[in-house]
MDAnalysis code that builds the backbone (N, CA, C; Angstrom):
import MDAnalysis as mda
import numpy as np

u = mda.Universe.empty(711, n_residues=237, atom_resindex=np.repeat(np.arange(237), 3), trajectory=True)
u.add_TopologyAttr("name", ["N", "CA", "C"] * 237)
u.add_TopologyAttr("resid", np.arange(1, 238))
u.add_TopologyAttr("resname", ["MET", "ARG", "GLU", "ASN", "TYR", "SER", "THR", "ILE", "ALA", "THR", "LYS", "HIS", "LEU", "LEU", "HIS", "HIS", "LEU", "ILE", "TYR", "VAL", "GLU", "THR", "LYS", "VAL", "GLN", "SER", "ARG", "ILE", "PHE", "VAL", "VAL", "ASP", "ASP", "HIS", "PRO", "VAL", "VAL", "ARG", "ASP", "GLY", "LEU", "LYS", "ASN", "LEU", "ILE", "GLU", "GLN", "GLU", "GLU", "ASP", "LEU", "VAL", "VAL", "CYS", "GLY", "GLU", "ALA", "PRO", "ASP", "ALA", "ALA", "THR", "ALA", "PHE", "LYS", "LEU", "ILE", "PRO", "GLN", "THR", "SER", "PRO", "ASP", "LEU", "VAL", "LEU", "VAL", "ASP", "LEU", "SER", "LEU", "GLU", "HIS", "SER", "SER", "GLY", "LEU", "GLU", "LEU", "VAL", "LYS", "ASP", "LEU", "ARG", "ASN", "GLN", "TYR", "PRO", "ASP", "LEU", "PRO", "VAL", "VAL", "VAL", "LEU", "SER", "MET", "HIS", "ASP", "GLU", "MET", "VAL", "TYR", "GLY", "GLU", "ARG", "ALA", "VAL", "ARG", "SER", "GLY", "ALA", "ARG", "GLY", "TYR", "LEU", "MET", "LYS", "GLY", "GLU", "SER", "SER", "GLN", "ARG", "VAL", "VAL", "SER", "ALA", "ILE", "ARG", "SER", "VAL", "LEU", "GLN", "GLY", "GLU", "VAL", "PHE", "LEU", "SER", "GLU", "ARG", "LEU", "MET", "THR", "GLN", "ILE", "ALA", "SER", "ARG", "LEU", "SER", "HIS", "THR", "LYS", "THR", "THR", "ARG", "PRO", "PRO", "ILE", "GLU", "ARG", "LEU", "SER", "ASP", "ARG", "GLU", "LEU", "GLU", "VAL", "PHE", "GLN", "MET", "LEU", "GLY", "GLN", "GLY", "THR", "SER", "THR", "SER", "ALA", "ILE", "ALA", "GLU", "LYS", "LEU", "SER", "LEU", "SER", "VAL", "LYS", "THR", "VAL", "GLN", "MET", "TYR", "VAL", "ALA", "ARG", "ALA", "LYS", "GLU", "LYS", "PHE", "GLY", "VAL", "THR", "SER", "ALA", "ARG", "GLU", "LEU", "MET", "ARG", "GLU", "ALA", "VAL", "ARG", "TRP", "GLU", "GLU", "ALA", "GLN", "VAL", "LYS"])
u.atoms.positions = np.array([
    [25.352, 33.345, 96.668],
    [24.614, 34.362, 97.763],
    [24.903, 35.700, 97.325],
    [23.693, 36.294, 97.474],
    [23.395, 37.670, 96.915],
    [24.276, 38.802, 97.761],
    [25.005, 39.615, 97.110],
    [25.538, 40.805, 98.089],
    [24.423, 41.906, 98.377],
    [24.472, 42.303, 99.470],
    [23.473, 43.267, 99.942],
    [23.724, 44.679, 99.458],
    [22.840, 45.504, 99.495],
    [23.072, 46.932, 98.804],
    [24.125, 47.521, 99.619],
    [24.558, 47.542, 100.696],
    [25.620, 48.081, 101.697],
    [26.892, 47.463, 100.943],
    [27.054, 46.252, 100.696],
    [28.409, 45.830, 100.471],
    [28.580, 46.269, 98.821],
    [27.523, 46.235, 97.869],
    [27.699, 46.911, 96.656],
    [28.061, 48.315, 96.614],
    [27.617, 48.961, 97.346],
    [27.890, 50.388, 97.518],
    [29.099, 50.600, 98.139],
    [29.517, 49.789, 98.877],
    [31.129, 50.255, 99.417],
    [32.178, 49.596, 98.305],
    [31.722, 48.627, 97.579],
    [32.537, 48.351, 96.424],
    [32.599, 49.341, 95.439],
    [31.474, 49.910, 95.109],
    [31.480, 51.134, 94.263],
    [32.380, 52.435, 94.495],
    [32.157, 52.712, 95.816],
    [32.869, 53.802, 96.438],
    [34.644, 53.501, 96.430],
    [34.941, 52.164, 96.700],
    [36.271, 51.842, 96.671],
    [36.754, 52.140, 95.325],
    [36.011, 51.587, 94.207],
    [36.400, 51.628, 92.870],
    [36.581, 52.881, 92.554],
    [35.713, 53.721, 92.859],
    [35.878, 55.362, 92.804],
    [37.235, 55.940, 93.173],
    [37.336, 55.525, 94.501],
    [38.567, 56.226, 94.958],
    [39.704, 55.529, 94.447],
    [39.869, 54.470, 93.990],
    [41.108, 53.860, 93.332],
    [41.256, 54.607, 92.051],
    [40.228, 54.969, 91.302],
    [40.349, 55.587, 90.074],
    [40.777, 56.881, 90.187],
    [40.267, 57.729, 91.230],
    [40.724, 59.172, 91.667],
    [42.149, 59.101, 91.797],
    [42.425, 58.191, 92.700],
    [44.050, 58.111, 93.259],
    [45.005, 57.814, 91.895],
    [44.371, 56.942, 91.111],
    [45.409, 56.390, 90.087],
    [45.277, 57.410, 88.674],
    [44.412, 58.223, 88.647],
    [43.994, 59.093, 87.423],
    [45.328, 60.221, 87.457],
    [45.859, 60.233, 86.299],
    [47.120, 60.930, 86.112],
    [46.543, 62.557, 85.828],
    [47.043, 63.478, 86.590],
    [46.802, 64.680, 86.195],
    [48.191, 65.642, 86.006],
    [48.146, 66.302, 85.036],
    [49.423, 67.057, 84.795],
    [49.240, 68.371, 85.675],
    [50.650, 68.639, 86.254],
    [50.752, 69.685, 87.098],
    [51.135, 70.922, 86.322],
    [50.351, 72.311, 86.838],
    [50.816, 73.320, 85.965],
    [51.105, 74.302, 87.046],
    [52.327, 75.117, 86.668],
    [52.498, 76.153, 87.725],
    [52.417, 77.484, 86.933],
    [51.974, 78.517, 87.670],
    [51.536, 79.730, 87.096],
    [52.283, 81.016, 87.588],
    [52.697, 81.758, 86.664],
    [53.669, 82.959, 86.917],
    [53.054, 84.145, 86.505],
    [52.499, 84.803, 87.304],
    [51.725, 86.075, 86.918],
    [51.812, 87.173, 88.112],
    [51.998, 88.515, 87.932],
    [51.978, 89.179, 88.933],
    [50.751, 89.816, 89.409],
    [49.678, 89.456, 88.980],
    [48.463, 89.936, 89.264],
    [47.563, 88.745, 89.962],
    [47.204, 88.848, 91.151],
    [46.580, 87.807, 91.970],
    [45.311, 87.358, 91.344],
    [44.497, 88.532, 90.768],
    [43.229, 88.137, 90.164],
    [43.238, 87.089, 88.935],
    [44.452, 87.637, 88.076],
    [44.828, 86.617, 86.903],
    [45.001, 85.304, 87.369],
    [45.995, 85.031, 88.301],
    [46.368, 83.680, 88.813],
    [45.178, 83.005, 89.481],
    [44.238, 83.676, 90.167],
    [43.147, 82.844, 90.700],
    [42.066, 82.587, 89.522],
    [41.940, 83.451, 88.433],
    [41.234, 83.166, 87.111],
    [41.820, 81.959, 86.468],
    [43.173, 81.848, 86.127],
    [43.821, 80.798, 85.599],
    [43.592, 79.462, 86.212],
    [43.852, 79.528, 87.734],
    [43.473, 78.386, 88.474],
    [42.173, 77.712, 88.414],
    [41.137, 78.649, 88.377],
    [39.860, 78.200, 88.388],
    [39.565, 77.586, 86.897],
    [39.987, 78.298, 86.011],
    [39.718, 77.713, 84.767],
    [40.400, 76.273, 84.317],
    [41.829, 76.235, 84.913],
    [42.758, 74.955, 84.861],
    [42.006, 73.830, 85.713],
    [41.671, 74.159, 86.820],
    [41.114, 72.943, 87.569],
    [39.681, 72.641, 87.288],
    [39.234, 73.216, 86.276],
    [37.795, 72.599, 85.848],
    [38.076, 71.470, 84.891],
    [39.371, 71.400, 84.581],
    [39.626, 69.984, 83.837],
    [40.163, 68.804, 84.546],
    [39.539, 67.752, 84.466],
    [40.032, 66.794, 85.212],
    [41.456, 66.123, 85.169],
    [42.043, 66.425, 84.021],
    [43.445, 66.041, 83.900],
    [44.409, 67.038, 84.091],
    [44.175, 68.077, 84.554],
    [44.954, 69.468, 85.023],
    [44.807, 69.770, 86.292],
    [45.772, 70.154, 87.137],
    [45.784, 70.746, 88.351],
    [47.007, 71.807, 88.626],
    [46.516, 73.117, 89.185],
    [47.600, 74.040, 89.476],
    [48.395, 73.561, 90.777],
    [49.670, 73.274, 90.503],
    [50.558, 72.817, 91.584],
    [51.217, 73.966, 92.525],
    [51.069, 75.172, 91.920],
    [51.854, 76.280, 92.439],
    [51.750, 77.517, 91.821],
    [51.765, 78.717, 92.295],
    [52.016, 80.007, 91.620],
    [53.014, 80.913, 92.313],
    [53.320, 81.922, 91.530],
    [54.270, 82.850, 91.675],
    [54.041, 84.110, 91.332],
    [54.149, 85.482, 91.707],
    [54.004, 86.673, 91.096],
    [55.562, 87.209, 90.466],
    [56.466, 86.446, 90.820],
    [57.680, 86.974, 90.056],
    [58.703, 85.857, 89.861],
    [59.821, 86.134, 89.107],
    [60.737, 85.188, 88.735],
    [61.382, 84.404, 89.943],
    [61.679, 85.289, 91.021],
    [62.511, 84.866, 92.173],
    [61.719, 83.773, 92.864],
    [60.470, 84.226, 93.061],
    [59.507, 83.276, 93.819],
    [59.373, 81.973, 93.082],
    [59.083, 82.258, 91.666],
    [59.105, 80.978, 90.687],
    [60.271, 79.948, 91.028],
    [61.434, 80.475, 90.809],
    [62.523, 79.598, 90.985],
    [62.672, 79.108, 92.378],
    [62.100, 79.539, 93.495],
    [62.207, 78.977, 94.838],
    [61.197, 77.797, 94.854],
    [59.876, 78.193, 94.297],
    [58.677, 77.051, 94.396],
    [58.885, 75.850, 93.399],
    [59.241, 76.247, 92.227],
    [59.162, 75.218, 91.078],
    [59.984, 73.881, 91.474],
    [61.057, 73.779, 92.258],
    [61.722, 72.524, 92.558],
    [60.942, 71.755, 93.654],
    [60.215, 72.705, 94.499],
    [59.461, 72.182, 95.449],
    [57.852, 71.431, 94.941],
    [57.627, 71.937, 93.647],
    [56.185, 71.561, 93.265],
    [56.285, 70.597, 92.066],
    [57.416, 70.535, 91.485],
    [57.529, 69.429, 90.260],
    [56.425, 69.783, 89.320],
    [56.333, 70.895, 88.469],
    [55.095, 70.971, 87.713],
    [55.750, 70.391, 86.343],
    [54.647, 70.002, 85.619],
    [54.800, 69.400, 84.095],
    [54.818, 70.643, 82.930],
    [54.374, 71.711, 83.422],
    [54.350, 72.920, 82.651],
    [54.424, 73.993, 83.360],
    [54.836, 75.195, 82.816],
    [54.906, 76.562, 83.602],
    [54.112, 77.446, 82.488],
    [53.222, 78.196, 83.049],
    [52.400, 79.327, 82.349],
    [53.152, 80.603, 82.800],
    [53.687, 81.432, 82.018],
    [54.428, 82.573, 82.257],
    [53.692, 83.922, 81.514],
    [53.554, 84.859, 82.266],
    [53.333, 86.242, 81.781],
    [54.648, 87.000, 81.668],
    [54.633, 87.829, 80.508],
    [55.762, 88.561, 80.248],
    [56.195, 89.784, 81.063],
    [54.946, 90.363, 81.789],
    [55.191, 91.607, 82.549],
    [55.266, 91.122, 83.822],
    [56.230, 91.177, 84.681],
    [56.501, 90.677, 86.028],
    [56.955, 91.831, 86.648],
    [56.819, 92.118, 88.118],
    [57.533, 92.646, 88.857],
    [58.797, 92.468, 89.000],
    [59.691, 93.544, 88.890],
    [61.186, 93.264, 89.259],
    [61.911, 92.388, 88.399],
    [61.291, 91.723, 87.484],
    [61.841, 90.858, 86.404],
    [61.029, 90.892, 85.064],
    [61.948, 90.248, 84.108],
    [61.432, 90.111, 82.766],
    [60.935, 88.777, 82.536],
    [59.595, 88.769, 81.885],
    [59.131, 87.327, 81.774],
    [59.945, 86.456, 80.781],
    [60.645, 87.380, 79.669],
    [61.284, 86.864, 78.598],
    [62.587, 86.105, 79.273],
    [63.160, 86.968, 80.083],
    [64.465, 86.372, 80.861],
    [64.113, 85.122, 81.649],
    [62.967, 85.122, 82.410],
    [62.512, 84.224, 83.122],
    [62.121, 82.833, 82.204],
    [61.740, 82.985, 80.860],
    [61.634, 81.827, 80.001],
    [63.022, 81.337, 79.679],
    [63.976, 82.242, 79.509],
    [65.500, 81.706, 79.168],
    [65.981, 80.999, 80.235],
    [65.688, 81.472, 81.664],
    [66.516, 80.953, 82.585],
    [65.774, 79.504, 82.948],
    [64.538, 79.404, 82.718],
    [63.729, 78.108, 82.851],
    [64.464, 77.069, 81.869],
    [64.588, 77.604, 80.768],
    [64.966, 76.691, 79.562],
    [66.636, 76.216, 79.861],
    [67.453, 77.258, 80.512],
    [68.550, 76.712, 80.935],
    [68.841, 75.907, 82.043],
    [67.874, 76.060, 83.066],
    [67.907, 75.196, 84.224],
    [67.076, 74.126, 84.311],
    [65.890, 74.102, 83.426],
    [65.046, 72.971, 83.553],
    [64.671, 72.527, 81.903],
    [65.664, 72.158, 81.142],
    [65.338, 72.058, 79.647],
    [64.259, 71.397, 79.269],
    [63.914, 70.195, 80.045],
    [62.765, 69.390, 79.726],
    [61.438, 69.987, 80.327],
    [61.375, 71.028, 80.995],
    [60.220, 71.713, 81.320],
    [59.478, 72.681, 80.255],
    [58.523, 72.484, 79.781],
    [57.796, 73.252, 78.776],
    [57.335, 74.310, 79.333],
    [57.506, 75.510, 78.610],
    [56.768, 76.800, 79.065],
    [55.813, 77.309, 78.031],
    [54.719, 77.653, 78.551],
    [53.653, 78.481, 77.561],
    [53.631, 80.064, 78.106],
    [53.620, 81.013, 77.259],
    [53.639, 82.310, 77.483],
    [52.149, 82.732, 77.424],
    [51.688, 83.483, 78.343],
    [50.084, 83.971, 78.138],
    [50.451, 85.490, 78.564],
    [50.282, 86.292, 77.502],
    [50.573, 87.761, 77.790],
    [49.539, 88.626, 77.085],
    [49.661, 89.789, 77.608],
    [48.865, 91.086, 76.976],
    [49.564, 91.488, 75.896],
    [50.880, 91.331, 75.609],
    [51.598, 91.873, 74.667],
    [51.225, 91.255, 73.119],
    [51.341, 91.955, 72.371],
    [51.196, 91.686, 70.774],
    [52.051, 90.532, 70.413],
    [51.353, 89.461, 69.798],
    [52.315, 88.285, 69.463],
    [53.158, 88.584, 68.322],
    [52.813, 89.474, 67.448],
    [53.592, 89.678, 66.446],
    [54.785, 90.462, 66.909],
    [55.010, 90.947, 68.195],
    [55.997, 91.710, 68.598],
    [56.817, 90.863, 69.417],
    [56.239, 90.047, 70.493],
    [56.842, 89.184, 71.326],
    [56.702, 87.754, 71.150],
    [55.895, 87.257, 70.273],
    [55.881, 85.874, 70.187],
    [57.106, 85.280, 69.745],
    [57.615, 85.689, 68.446],
    [58.794, 85.070, 68.087],
    [59.878, 85.028, 69.296],
    [60.039, 85.988, 69.778],
    [61.128, 86.694, 70.942],
    [60.730, 85.422, 72.075],
    [59.565, 85.099, 72.352],
    [59.429, 84.238, 73.418],
    [59.834, 82.757, 72.800],
    [59.518, 82.391, 71.703],
    [59.899, 81.201, 71.125],
    [61.278, 81.026, 71.007],
    [62.065, 82.045, 70.709],
    [63.367, 82.025, 70.629],
    [63.932, 81.880, 72.066],
    [63.335, 82.301, 73.004],
    [63.898, 82.197, 74.496],
    [63.615, 81.015, 75.097],
    [62.776, 79.924, 74.420],
    [62.610, 78.823, 74.763],
    [61.047, 78.424, 75.059],
    [60.030, 79.382, 74.832],
    [58.824, 78.914, 74.975],
    [58.161, 78.052, 73.999],
    [57.376, 77.097, 74.416],
    [56.647, 76.032, 73.522],
    [55.327, 76.512, 72.923],
    [54.926, 77.762, 73.597],
    [53.500, 78.410, 73.192],
    [53.312, 79.681, 73.359],
    [52.628, 80.286, 72.665],
    [52.365, 81.859, 72.930],
    [50.950, 82.089, 72.753],
    [50.251, 82.816, 73.843],
    [48.960, 83.054, 73.780],
    [48.789, 84.388, 74.256],
    [47.863, 85.263, 73.746],
    [47.379, 86.676, 74.106],
    [46.216, 86.361, 75.016],
    [46.140, 87.271, 76.208],
    [45.325, 87.244, 77.151],
    [43.690, 87.432, 76.656],
    [43.694, 87.849, 75.578],
    [42.157, 87.854, 74.912],
    [41.720, 86.520, 74.315],
    [42.553, 85.576, 74.362],
    [42.001, 84.271, 73.803],
    [40.989, 83.495, 74.707],
    [40.293, 82.812, 74.027],
    [39.195, 82.067, 74.973],
    [39.809, 81.133, 75.716],
    [38.928, 80.766, 76.939],
    [39.234, 79.709, 77.992],
    [39.598, 78.537, 77.195],
    [38.920, 78.149, 76.359],
    [39.061, 76.703, 75.710],
    [40.462, 76.717, 74.909],
    [40.881, 77.736, 74.351],
    [42.345, 77.915, 73.559],
    [43.244, 77.792, 74.542],
    [43.070, 78.363, 75.717],
    [44.146, 78.217, 76.815],
    [44.527, 76.786, 77.240],
    [43.298, 76.069, 77.406],
    [43.299, 74.786, 77.831],
    [43.919, 74.007, 76.693],
    [43.515, 74.178, 75.316],
    [43.928, 73.646, 74.362],
    [45.545, 73.545, 74.300],
    [46.042, 74.802, 74.430],
    [47.480, 75.239, 74.424],
    [48.377, 74.291, 75.501],
    [47.753, 74.324, 76.608],
    [48.293, 73.599, 77.682],
    [48.368, 72.033, 77.239],
    [47.448, 71.619, 76.814],
    [47.273, 70.218, 76.375],
    [48.317, 69.816, 75.323],
    [48.289, 70.761, 74.296],
    [49.119, 70.458, 73.133],
    [50.592, 70.607, 73.517],
    [50.966, 71.606, 74.482],
    [52.486, 71.493, 74.771],
    [52.830, 70.374, 75.690],
    [51.985, 69.868, 76.460],
    [52.279, 68.735, 77.267],
    [52.430, 67.684, 76.393],
    [51.835, 67.575, 75.213],
    [51.790, 66.245, 74.406],
    [53.069, 66.521, 73.375],
    [53.990, 67.656, 73.766],
    [55.246, 67.706, 72.911],
    [55.023, 68.517, 71.639],
    [53.879, 69.279, 71.547],
    [53.874, 70.158, 70.320],
    [53.948, 71.464, 70.752],
    [54.208, 72.320, 69.580],
    [54.503, 73.798, 69.668],
    [53.096, 74.282, 69.402],
    [52.532, 75.412, 70.248],
    [51.150, 75.968, 70.026],
    [51.417, 77.376, 69.765],
    [51.198, 77.833, 68.430],
    [51.330, 79.052, 68.001],
    [50.208, 79.566, 67.058],
    [49.683, 80.760, 67.023],
    [48.623, 80.953, 66.134],
    [49.220, 80.955, 64.513],
    [48.352, 80.661, 63.503],
    [48.814, 80.762, 62.112],
    [49.375, 82.008, 61.837],
    [49.021, 83.036, 62.459],
    [49.584, 84.272, 62.034],
    [51.103, 84.372, 62.494],
    [51.273, 84.012, 63.619],
    [52.505, 84.176, 64.313],
    [53.577, 83.053, 63.335],
    [53.153, 81.864, 63.002],
    [53.837, 81.043, 62.388],
    [54.322, 81.413, 60.986],
    [53.440, 82.122, 60.342],
    [53.598, 82.800, 59.213],
    [54.522, 83.758, 59.222],
    [54.645, 84.610, 60.295],
    [55.655, 85.612, 60.556],
    [57.032, 85.132, 60.658],
    [57.189, 84.021, 61.545],
    [58.419, 83.280, 61.773],
    [58.997, 82.770, 60.581],
    [58.169, 82.073, 59.826],
    [58.638, 81.678, 58.413],
    [59.100, 82.810, 57.321],
    [58.630, 83.688, 57.570],
    [58.913, 84.808, 56.640],
    [60.202, 85.586, 57.129],
    [60.503, 85.485, 58.466],
    [61.817, 85.908, 59.051],
    [62.871, 85.305, 58.422],
    [62.701, 83.928, 58.112],
    [63.806, 83.346, 57.636],
    [64.261, 83.610, 56.126],
    [63.485, 84.301, 55.443],
    [63.967, 84.896, 54.022],
    [64.441, 86.284, 54.077],
    [64.505, 86.891, 55.265],
    [65.002, 88.204, 55.510],
    [66.202, 88.423, 56.210],
    [67.175, 89.134, 55.802],
    [68.414, 89.474, 56.581],
    [68.178, 90.338, 57.709],
    [68.835, 90.401, 58.736],
    [68.646, 91.223, 59.839],
    [68.512, 92.783, 59.551],
    [69.283, 93.089, 58.627],
    [69.279, 94.421, 58.120],
    [67.995, 95.289, 57.459],
    [67.491, 94.072, 56.961],
    [66.235, 94.390, 56.117],
    [64.947, 94.440, 56.917],
    [65.150, 93.847, 58.116],
    [63.927, 94.091, 58.955],
    [63.795, 95.296, 59.852],
    [62.568, 95.630, 60.103],
    [62.153, 97.105, 60.761],
    [62.879, 97.079, 62.028],
    [63.332, 98.394, 62.354],
    [64.053, 98.704, 63.529],
    [63.535, 97.931, 64.976],
    [62.433, 97.852, 65.033],
    [61.685, 97.463, 66.141],
    [62.180, 95.872, 66.444],
    [62.237, 95.191, 65.383],
    [62.392, 93.777, 65.220],
    [63.861, 93.568, 65.423],
    [64.735, 94.426, 65.226],
    [66.254, 94.532, 65.347],
    [66.823, 94.726, 66.702],
    [65.761, 95.105, 67.570],
    [66.244, 95.388, 68.991],
    [66.321, 93.947, 69.627],
    [67.210, 94.027, 70.788],
    [67.316, 92.702, 71.382],
    [66.159, 92.686, 72.322],
    [65.926, 91.627, 73.229],
    [64.820, 91.692, 74.143],
    [65.106, 92.629, 75.201],
    [66.183, 92.813, 75.798],
    [66.375, 93.926, 76.726],
    [66.300, 95.449, 75.991],
    [66.853, 95.610, 74.883],
    [66.687, 96.919, 74.216],
    [65.172, 96.996, 73.923],
    [64.443, 96.025, 73.746],
    [62.991, 96.200, 73.439],
    [62.063, 96.809, 74.721],
    [62.640, 95.985, 75.972],
    [62.095, 96.383, 77.299],
    [62.298, 97.768, 77.672],
    [63.526, 98.207, 77.553],
    [63.823, 99.631, 77.518],
    [63.210, 100.687, 76.748],
    [63.100, 100.335, 75.525],
    [62.342, 101.024, 74.533],
    [60.916, 101.071, 74.800],
    [60.224, 100.059, 75.293],
    [58.895, 100.313, 75.515],
    [58.649, 101.179, 76.950],
    [59.361, 100.998, 77.858],
    [59.224, 101.749, 79.022],
    [59.585, 103.262, 78.712],
    [60.411, 103.528, 77.744],
    [60.573, 104.820, 77.414],
    [59.364, 105.423, 76.721],
    [58.780, 104.694, 75.955],
    [57.558, 104.996, 75.531],
    [56.269, 105.233, 76.467],
    [56.500, 104.636, 77.452],
    [55.525, 104.874, 78.518],
    [55.938, 106.020, 79.641],
    [57.017, 106.704, 79.199],
    [57.268, 107.849, 80.070],
    [58.068, 107.617, 81.182],
    [58.715, 106.338, 81.162],
    [59.489, 105.966, 82.392],
    [61.142, 106.499, 82.223],
    [61.537, 107.111, 83.353],
    [63.108, 107.681, 83.146],
    [63.879, 106.511, 83.024],
    [65.034, 106.797, 82.573],
    [66.214, 105.789, 82.942],
    [66.555, 105.140, 84.015],
    [66.552, 106.044, 85.162],
    [66.689, 105.743, 86.474],
    [65.602, 104.826, 87.016],
    [64.443, 104.868, 86.346],
    [63.328, 104.192, 87.116],
    [63.300, 102.876, 86.262],
    [63.708, 102.808, 84.999],
    [63.882, 101.679, 84.163],
    [64.930, 100.942, 84.906],
    [66.140, 101.312, 85.375],
    [67.297, 100.655, 85.794],
    [66.635, 100.016, 87.149],
    [65.842, 100.640, 87.816],
    [65.589, 100.091, 89.069],
    [64.493, 98.895, 89.000],
    [63.507, 99.079, 88.059],
    [62.535, 98.063, 87.905],
    [63.053, 96.736, 87.035],
    [64.239, 96.930, 86.366],
    [64.707, 95.967, 85.779],
    [65.971, 95.564, 86.480],
    [66.337, 96.102, 87.667],
    [67.431, 95.488, 88.538],
    [68.690, 95.824, 87.734],
    [68.846, 96.973, 86.964],
    [70.149, 97.035, 86.101],
    [70.680, 98.357, 86.707],
    [71.855, 98.622, 86.207],
    [72.685, 100.011, 86.691],
    [71.957, 101.020, 85.523],
    [72.068, 102.244, 86.168],
    [71.726, 103.344, 84.888],
    [72.604, 103.197, 83.845],
    [73.966, 102.997, 84.209],
    [74.767, 102.844, 82.897],
    [74.414, 102.101, 81.843],
    [73.927, 100.743, 82.354],
    [73.586, 99.639, 81.413],
    [72.316, 99.988, 80.812],
    [71.261, 100.644, 81.501],
    [70.132, 101.107, 80.594],
    [70.591, 102.122, 79.386],
    [71.674, 103.011, 80.006],
    [72.035, 103.984, 78.933],
    [72.573, 103.257, 77.585],
    [73.280, 102.104, 77.849],
    [74.086, 101.396, 76.928],
    [72.739, 101.072, 75.877],
    [71.758, 100.367, 76.365],
    [70.528, 99.849, 75.510],
    [70.163, 100.799, 74.875],
    [70.037, 102.210, 75.505],
    [69.287, 103.263, 74.749],
    [70.262, 103.623, 73.630],
    [71.463, 103.580, 73.595],
    [72.585, 104.084, 72.641],
    [72.350, 102.980, 71.599],
    [72.232, 101.752, 71.932],
    [72.081, 100.732, 70.772],
    [70.854, 100.734, 70.052],
    [69.589, 101.157, 70.814],
    [68.476, 101.328, 70.020],
    [68.418, 102.586, 69.324],
    [68.988, 103.673, 69.695],
    [69.173, 104.809, 68.833],
    [70.080, 104.425, 67.336],
    [71.067, 103.819, 67.680],
    [71.595, 103.142, 66.302],
    [70.765, 102.418, 65.573],
    [70.139, 101.640, 66.037],
    [69.178, 100.766, 65.181],
    [67.941, 101.533, 64.645],
    [67.639, 102.580, 65.310],
    [66.658, 103.483, 64.668],
    [67.027, 104.654, 63.723],
    [68.467, 104.605, 63.777],
    [68.881, 105.624, 62.934],
    [68.856, 107.057, 63.597],
    [68.630, 107.246, 64.800],
    [68.515, 108.605, 65.326],
    [69.810, 108.876, 66.274],
    [69.774, 110.152, 66.455],
    [71.093, 110.483, 67.215],
    [70.957, 111.216, 68.533],
    [69.600, 111.333, 68.948],
    [69.400, 111.942, 70.145],
    [68.350, 111.151, 71.038],
    [68.515, 111.145, 72.345],
    [67.479, 110.319, 73.257],
    [65.992, 110.910, 72.989],
    [65.891, 112.244, 72.742],
    [64.759, 112.903, 72.413],
    [64.034, 112.151, 71.140],
    [64.768, 112.111, 69.999],
    [64.357, 111.586, 69.009],
    [63.783, 110.113, 69.196],
    [64.631, 109.362, 69.888],
    [64.404, 107.864, 70.320],
    [62.911, 107.885, 71.194],
    [62.841, 108.720, 72.212],
    [61.760, 108.897, 72.883],
    [60.641, 109.001, 72.032],
    [60.579, 109.928, 70.932],
    [59.474, 110.268, 70.097],
    [59.197, 108.728, 69.420],
    [60.045, 108.256, 68.898],
    [59.621, 106.944, 68.156],
    [59.113, 105.789, 69.267],
    [59.771, 105.955, 70.410],
    [59.090, 104.907, 71.491],
    [57.580, 105.218, 71.823],
    [57.420, 106.527, 72.030],
    [56.067, 107.202, 72.407],
    [55.011, 106.798, 71.087],
    [55.519, 106.970, 69.985],
    [54.751, 106.484, 68.717],
    [54.381, 105.253, 68.848],
    [55.377, 104.229, 68.958],
    [55.199, 102.785, 68.849],
    [54.042, 102.360, 69.847],
    [54.462, 102.816, 71.187],
    [53.596, 102.423, 72.287],
    [52.054, 102.808, 71.992],
    [51.817, 104.000, 71.593],
    [50.590, 104.600, 71.017],
    [49.946, 103.556, 70.100],
    [50.687, 103.076, 69.123],
    [50.337, 102.151, 68.132],
    [49.756, 100.890, 68.810],
    [50.496, 100.273, 69.964],
    [50.099, 99.017, 70.441],
    [48.860, 99.123, 71.194],
    [48.377, 100.335, 71.908],
    [47.211, 100.510, 72.819],
    [45.971, 100.590, 71.852],
    [46.275, 100.774, 70.613],
    [44.998, 101.288, 69.681],
    [44.295, 99.910, 69.297],
])
């Protein structure tokens, strides 16, 4: 007995619904302090059938509140966040969720921040100027257990292994916090404003400044400021 058109159409619809319900989608959580960037990443990611954005946050505190509720398979993190450091967030995620992979997507030069992000626990590093397809490729690669870094960055990391700390340039010998403070000094930010932005005491910021002076071989805050301004200007060229 032949099935009528209505019965066949119903079966096809049921098969489609079963496929959609059973299709595995990897869940991505986005942390970026710019709503426009978060919206753009969500639109990009959700064009892929195997990926979905399960949540988003503008800062570290919100991310830690929402991540347990959304159960992501991967977190996409910007390094520049309001009232917090993206590098510190990556470290905290590694400590609290060691099996949760993190990919950093940032405007900051990978040659300055890429290795730091990897040391902090990131499994991938991308600059925001990368193509949309490369962002998707990075997400998929890291979800499959791989590390996603540019050839240039991998070469730099390999080169570091053959140099002692004392032979490296001063900027590379700064700790992550010292680099944050140094960068803000170069942007003309006062120590009190740096302390407020990073949720630190002024005394702590002054300690980081003192350590940076020692590593740059300068004796005054003004000399360090000149170094910071020069470095910051080089970054934006």
